[in-house]
C-alpha positions as CSV (number, residue, x, y, z in Angstrom):
1,M,105.9,69.3,105.6
2,D,102.7,70.7,104.1
3,Y,103.1,74.5,103.9
4,A,99.8,75.1,102.1
5,P,97.6,75.7,105.3
6,L,100.2,78.2,106.6
7,I,100.3,80.0,103.3
8,K,96.5,80.2,103.3
9,I,96.3,81.5,106.9
10,G,99.1,84.0,106.2
11,G,97.3,85.2,103.1
12,Y,94.3,86.2,105.1
13,I,96.4,88.0,107.7
14,N,98.4,89.9,105.0
15,D,95.2,91.0,103.2
16,F,93.2,91.7,106.4
17,S,91.9,95.2,107.0
18,I,89.2,96.6,109.2
19,P,86.7,99.0,107.6
20,D,86.9,102.4,109.2
21,I,83.6,104.2,108.8
22,S,83.8,108.0,108.9
23,E,81.8,109.8,111.6
24,E,80.4,112.0,108.8
25,T,78.8,109.0,107.1
26,K,75.0,109.1,107.0
27,F,72.5,106.2,106.6
28,W,69.4,106.3,104.5
29,L,66.3,104.4,103.5
30,I,65.1,104.9,99.9
31,R,62.0,103.1,98.9
32,T,61.3,101.4,95.6
33,M,57.6,102.3,94.9
34,S,56.2,99.3,96.7
35,G,59.0,97.1,95.3
36,Y,58.3,97.9,91.6
37,F,61.8,99.3,91.1
38,Y,63.7,97.1,93.6
39,K,65.1,94.7,91.0
40,E,66.1,97.5,88.7
41,F,67.8,99.4,91.4
42,V,69.9,96.4,92.5
43,E,70.7,95.1,89.0
44,K,71.5,98.5,87.4
45,K,73.1,99.8,90.6
46,F,71.3,103.1,91.2
47,V,68.6,104.5,93.5
48,A,66.2,107.3,92.5
49,L,63.6,109.7,93.8
50,G,60.4,111.0,92.2
51,W,59.0,114.5,91.7
52,N,60.6,115.0,88.3
53,Y,59.5,118.6,88.3
54,I,62.4,119.2,90.6
55,N,66.0,118.7,89.5
56,K,69.5,119.9,90.3
57,E,68.9,123.2,88.5
58,T,65.8,124.0,90.6
59,S,66.1,127.0,92.8
60,F,65.0,126.5,96.4
61,S,64.8,130.2,97.2
62,E,62.0,131.4,99.4
63,K,60.1,132.9,96.4
64,N,60.5,129.8,94.2
65,I,59.5,127.4,97.0
66,E,56.0,128.8,97.0
67,I,55.8,128.3,93.2
68,L,57.1,124.8,93.6
69,K,54.5,124.0,96.2
70,D,51.7,125.1,93.9
71,R,53.0,123.1,90.9
72,I,53.6,119.9,93.0
73,K,50.2,120.2,94.7
74,E,48.5,120.5,91.3
75,G,50.6,118.1,89.3
76,Y,50.8,115.3,91.9
77,S,47.7,115.9,94.0
78,D,50.1,116.2,96.8
79,R,48.5,117.6,100.0
80,R,51.9,118.2,101.7
81,P,54.1,119.7,98.9
82,G,56.5,121.2,101.3
83,V,57.5,117.7,102.6
84,S,58.0,116.5,99.0
85,I,60.3,119.5,98.2
86,S,62.3,118.7,101.4
87,K,62.8,115.1,100.2
88,C,64.1,116.3,96.9
89,K,66.5,118.8,98.5
90,R,67.8,116.1,100.7
91,F,68.4,113.6,97.9
92,I,70.2,116.2,95.7
93,G,72.2,118.1,98.3
94,E,72.4,116.2,101.6
95,V,72.9,112.6,100.5
96,K,76.7,112.2,99.8
97,P,78.9,109.6,98.1
98,G,80.1,107.1,100.8
99,D,76.7,107.2,102.7
100,Y,74.9,103.9,103.1
101,V,71.4,103.1,101.9
102,I,68.8,100.5,102.7
103,I,66.6,99.5,99.7
104,P,63.5,97.3,100.6
105,N,61.9,94.9,98.2
106,A,58.1,94.3,97.7
107,G,56.6,93.2,100.9
108,G,59.7,94.2,102.9
109,T,60.9,90.6,103.2
110,E,64.4,91.5,102.0
111,V,66.6,94.6,101.8
112,T,69.8,95.4,100.0
113,V,72.4,97.5,101.7
114,A,74.5,99.6,99.4
115,I,77.0,102.5,99.4
116,I,75.9,105.6,97.7
117,G,77.9,107.2,94.8
118,E,77.6,110.1,92.5
119,Y,74.4,112.0,91.7
120,F,73.2,112.0,88.1
121,E,70.0,112.6,86.1
122,V,68.3,110.9,83.1
123,E,66.0,112.3,80.5
124,F,62.6,111.5,82.1
125,D,60.1,114.3,82.5
126,Y,57.0,114.9,84.6
127,W,54.6,113.1,82.2
128,D,56.8,109.9,82.1
129,E,56.6,109.8,85.8
130,I,52.9,110.4,86.1
131,Q,52.0,107.7,83.5
132,A,54.2,105.1,85.3
133,I,52.7,105.9,88.7
134,K,49.2,105.6,87.3
135,K,50.0,102.1,85.9
136,I,51.4,101.0,89.3
137,E,48.4,102.5,91.3
138,N,45.9,100.9,88.9
139,R,47.9,97.6,89.0
140,E,48.1,97.5,85.2
141,S,51.6,95.9,85.3
142,Q,53.3,93.4,87.5
143,I,56.2,94.2,89.9
144,G,59.5,94.6,88.0
145,T,57.9,95.2,84.6
146,I,57.8,99.0,84.7
147,E,61.0,101.0,84.1
148,C,61.8,103.5,86.9
149,P,60.7,106.9,85.5
150,Y,62.5,109.0,88.1
151,R,64.9,111.6,86.9
152,K,67.0,112.2,90.0
153,R,69.4,109.3,90.6
154,R,72.5,108.2,92.5
155,K,74.9,105.4,91.7
156,I,75.3,102.7,94.3
157,D,77.8,99.9,95.1
158,I,76.0,96.8,96.5
159,V,77.3,95.6,99.9
160,M,74.9,92.7,100.5
161,P,71.3,91.6,100.6
162,I,69.7,90.8,104.0
163,F,66.5,89.1,104.8
164,S,64.4,91.4,107.0
165,S,64.0,88.8,109.7
166,R,67.8,89.1,110.3
167,L,67.9,92.9,110.6
168,G,66.8,93.2,114.2
169,Y,64.0,95.0,115.9
170,K,65.6,98.5,115.9
171,I,66.2,98.7,112.2
172,L,62.7,97.3,111.4
173,K,61.2,100.0,113.6
174,G,63.2,102.7,111.8
175,M,62.0,101.3,108.4
176,S,58.4,101.8,109.4
177,S,58.3,105.2,107.7
178,Y,56.8,105.2,104.2
179,H,58.5,108.3,103.0
180,G,60.4,108.0,99.7
181,I,63.6,108.8,101.5
182,S,64.3,108.7,105.3
183,D,67.3,109.4,107.5
184,M,68.4,106.1,109.3
185,S,71.5,107.5,110.9
186,D,70.1,106.8,114.4
187,Y,70.5,103.1,113.5
188,A,74.0,103.4,112.1
189,I,75.6,100.9,114.5
190,D,72.8,98.4,114.0
191,I,73.1,98.6,110.2
192,L,76.9,98.3,110.3
193,N,76.7,95.3,112.7
194,C,74.6,93.5,110.0
195,I,77.2,93.9,107.2
196,Y,80.6,93.9,108.8
197,D,82.0,91.3,111.2
198,C,84.5,93.8,112.5
199,Y,84.8,97.6,111.8
200,T,85.6,100.9,113.5
201,Y,83.1,103.8,113.9
202,K,83.3,106.9,116.0
203,G,86.6,105.8,117.5
204,N,85.3,102.4,118.7
205,M,85.8,99.0,117.2
206,M,82.9,96.5,116.9
207,C,83.1,92.8,116.4
208,S,80.0,90.7,116.0
209,F,79.2,87.0,116.7
210,N,76.0,85.7,115.1
211,I,74.0,82.9,116.7
212,A,71.9,81.0,114.2
213,K,70.3,78.6,116.7
214,R,66.5,78.9,116.6
215,E,65.7,77.1,119.8
216,P,65.9,78.9,123.2
217,I,69.5,79.3,124.4
218,K,70.2,77.5,127.7
219,A,71.5,79.4,130.7
220,R,74.8,77.5,130.8
221,E,75.3,78.0,127.1
222,L,74.8,81.8,127.5
223,A,77.1,81.9,130.6
224,K,79.8,80.0,128.8
225,L,79.5,82.1,125.7
226,M,79.8,85.4,127.5
227,Y,82.8,84.1,129.5
228,G,84.5,82.8,126.4
229,V,83.9,86.0,124.4
230,T,85.0,88.3,127.2
231,E,88.2,86.3,127.9
232,L,88.9,86.2,124.1
233,F,88.9,89.9,123.8
234,C,90.7,90.6,127.0
235,N,93.7,89.1,125.2
236,V,93.9,92.1,122.9
237,V,92.7,95.0,125.0
238,E,92.3,95.8,128.7
239,E,89.1,94.6,130.3
240,E,87.8,98.2,131.1
241,A,87.8,99.0,127.4
242,I,85.3,96.1,126.6
243,T,81.5,96.3,126.6
244,V,79.1,93.8,125.2
245,T,75.6,94.1,123.7
246,V,73.4,91.1,123.5
247,N,70.4,90.6,121.2
248,L,69.8,86.8,121.4
249,N,66.3,86.1,120.1
250,S,67.4,82.8,118.7
251,P,68.7,83.6,116.1
252,G,70.5,86.7,117.5
253,K,73.7,88.6,117.8
254,I,76.4,89.5,120.3
255,T,78.5,92.6,119.6
256,V,81.7,93.3,121.4
257,I,82.6,97.0,121.6
258,L,86.3,97.9,122.1
259,Q,86.1,101.4,123.3
260,D,88.6,103.8,121.8
261,G,89.4,101.1,119.2
262,Y,92.9,101.1,117.8
263,H,94.3,103.3,120.6
264,K,93.8,100.7,123.3
265,L,94.8,97.6,121.4
266,K,97.8,95.7,122.6
267,K,100.8,95.3,120.4
268,G,100.2,92.6,117.7
269,A,96.4,92.6,118.2
270,I,95.4,93.2,114.6
271,P,96.6,89.8,113.3
272,L,94.7,88.1,116.1
273,L,91.5,89.9,115.1
274,A,92.1,88.4,111.7
275,L,92.5,85.0,113.3
276,Y,89.2,85.4,115.3
277,L,87.3,86.1,112.1
278,F,89.2,83.3,110.4
279,V,88.1,80.7,112.9
280,F,84.6,82.0,113.3
281,G,83.8,81.9,109.6
282,G,83.9,85.7,109.0
283,S,83.4,86.9,105.5
284,G,83.2,90.7,105.9
285,F,86.4,91.5,104.1
286,G,85.9,89.8,100.7
287,F,87.2,86.4,101.8
288,E,85.5,83.1,102.6
289,F,87.2,81.9,105.8
290,P,87.2,78.2,106.5
291,G,85.8,78.4,110.0
292,L,86.3,76.1,113.0
293,G,85.2,73.0,111.1
294,E,88.6,72.5,109.5
295,G,90.4,72.4,112.8
296,I,92.3,75.6,112.6
297,I,92.8,75.8,116.3
298,N,94.4,72.3,116.4
299,F,96.4,73.1,113.3
300,I,97.9,76.2,114.9
301,E,98.7,74.4,118.1
302,E,100.5,71.6,116.2
303,Y,102.6,74.0,114.2
304,K,103.5,76.1,117.3
305,T,105.2,73.0,118.8
306,L,107.4,72.5,115.8
307,N,109.3,75.8,116.2
308,V,109.2,76.2,112.5
309,E,111.7,78.4,110.8
310,I,111.9,79.7,107.2
311,E,114.2,77.3,105.5
312,L,112.5,77.0,102.1
313,K,114.3,77.2,98.8
314,E,113.5,80.2,96.6
315,E,111.8,77.9,94.0
316,E,109.5,76.5,96.6
317,L,108.0,79.8,97.7
318,K,108.0,82.9,95.6
319,G,106.6,86.4,96.0
320,K,103.2,86.5,97.6
321,K,103.4,82.9,98.9
322,L,106.6,83.7,100.8
323,E,105.0,86.9,102.3
324,N,102.0,84.9,103.4
325,Y,104.1,82.1,104.9
326,K,106.1,84.7,106.9
327,A,102.9,86.3,108.2
328,A,101.6,82.9,109.4
329,I,104.9,82.1,111.1
330,E,104.9,85.5,112.8
331,L,101.4,84.7,114.1
332,M,102.6,81.4,115.6
333,E,105.5,83.2,117.3
334,M,103.4,86.2,118.5
335,S,103.5,85.4,122.2
336,K,107.2,85.7,122.2
337,D,107.4,89.3,120.9
338,T,104.2,91.0,122.1
339,E,102.0,91.4,125.2
340,I,99.7,88.7,123.9
341,N,99.7,85.1,125.1
342,M,99.0,82.8,122.1
343,D,98.4,79.8,124.3
344,K,95.7,81.7,126.2
345,I,94.1,82.8,123.0
346,L,93.9,79.2,121.7
347,S,92.4,78.1,125.0
348,D,89.7,80.8,124.9
349,L,88.9,79.9,121.2
350,K,88.3,76.3,122.3
351,I,85.8,77.4,124.9
352,I,83.7,79.1,122.2
353,D,84.4,76.3,119.7
354,E,82.7,73.8,122.0
355,L,79.5,75.8,121.6
356,D,79.5,75.9,117.8
357,D,77.5,72.7,117.3
358,S,74.8,74.0,119.6
359,L,74.7,77.8,118.9
360,Q,75.7,77.6,115.2
361,F,78.0,80.5,114.7
362,E,77.8,82.3,111.3
363,S,79.4,85.2,109.5
364,N,77.2,88.2,108.6
365,K,77.1,87.0,105.1
366,E,75.7,83.6,106.1
367,F,73.5,85.1,108.8
368,A,71.8,87.5,106.4
369,I,70.1,84.6,104.8
370,S,66.9,83.4,106.6
371,S,66.7,79.8,107.9
372,Q,63.8,79.2,105.5
373,E,65.9,80.3,102.5
374,K,68.8,78.0,103.6
375,E,66.4,75.0,103.9
376,E,65.1,75.7,100.4
377,K,68.7,75.7,99.1
C-alpha cells in the first residue's frame, strides 16, 4: 500500500490554521511617489512618508501646529499644510504594527499587500527630500533610480503582490485618493478576500472561490456553482449561518460567509475546511495544495472503502510522518465520530469539480496574477 498520499494530506491537515484578523486591525494605502520608490519599498521591506521636517520628536501642540503650518507652507509650497501635518501624525501615531498596507506601483497596474511593523527613522533631512522631489518632478531620473529620501519609515512583511485588475471595483475605487497615506479600513473585507482563501474577521469566517474564466458565465453554470458551494458549506455549519457574496465579472470571486465563525461550526469541521482548500488549490497558508487535478476526491473515496487501520512498523513511519498519517486516517473516518457526513461532502465536491474545466478555479495566489501575465509566462 502506498502511504505517501495519506501522509501528504495529513501533513496539510496537521499544519492547517485559519488566520484570525483582529477587529482592531486597520488597512492603509501608502503611495510610492508615482512609483519611484515602489521597488525599494518592496525589496527593502519598508514604507515611508515625506515631510522630513516632522519626526517622532515633533510636538503637535496647538501652539506648535501653527509654527509647523508656516514652515511646511514655506518649505514645500504646500497650500494645505494642515492636511500634511495630519498625515504625518497618522503615520507616526495611528498606524500600528499588524495593520495592513497596500503599496501601488507606477501606473497602478500592480500593488503589493504587506503587514506593517515597527516605526523607525533614518538620517535624511529636509534638503535631501527637496532635492529628490525636484529630480522626480523634473523627470531627471528614471523610476527606481532615486533612493527614497523620507525620514519617517515603518518596516513591513510582504504578503503578496496582486495585479490591479484582480483587486475588484471597490478596492480600486478606494485607491482613487492621491494622498500619501489613506485609510482603507472601509475595504477591509475586500482586501482580506484578495489575500486569504479562508480567514476570520469580526467573528465571521470567510472562504473565497476564485473564477478565472474570462468568457461570460452561463446560467446553468452559475446555478450549479451556487448549489454546490451552498451544499458544501451546509456540511460544516447550519444553513441559516451561511451567506454568499458574488462578484462574477469573468474573472470574479464568490465569498462564503459563515456568520459567527467558529462558534457555529459543527464538530470536526476544521479538518474539512482544510480539505476544501486542499482540493480547490488553496495556497493561503504557506502551502501549495495539489488541487483537484490529481484526483484527491477519488483517492479519498478509494481509501475510505479500505477501512484502513494503523498497522505500520515503527521504522516505516516515524515522528511527523506518523502524526500526518493519523490525521489523514481520522479524516477518512470523520463521518463515524462527528455530525459530518463524509460521503455527502465528497458528493458535493464532485458537483463543483465538474465545473473546474469551464470556470477554472484558482487560489488567491494564482488569481492575483493577471491573465496576460500568465500567458507571457
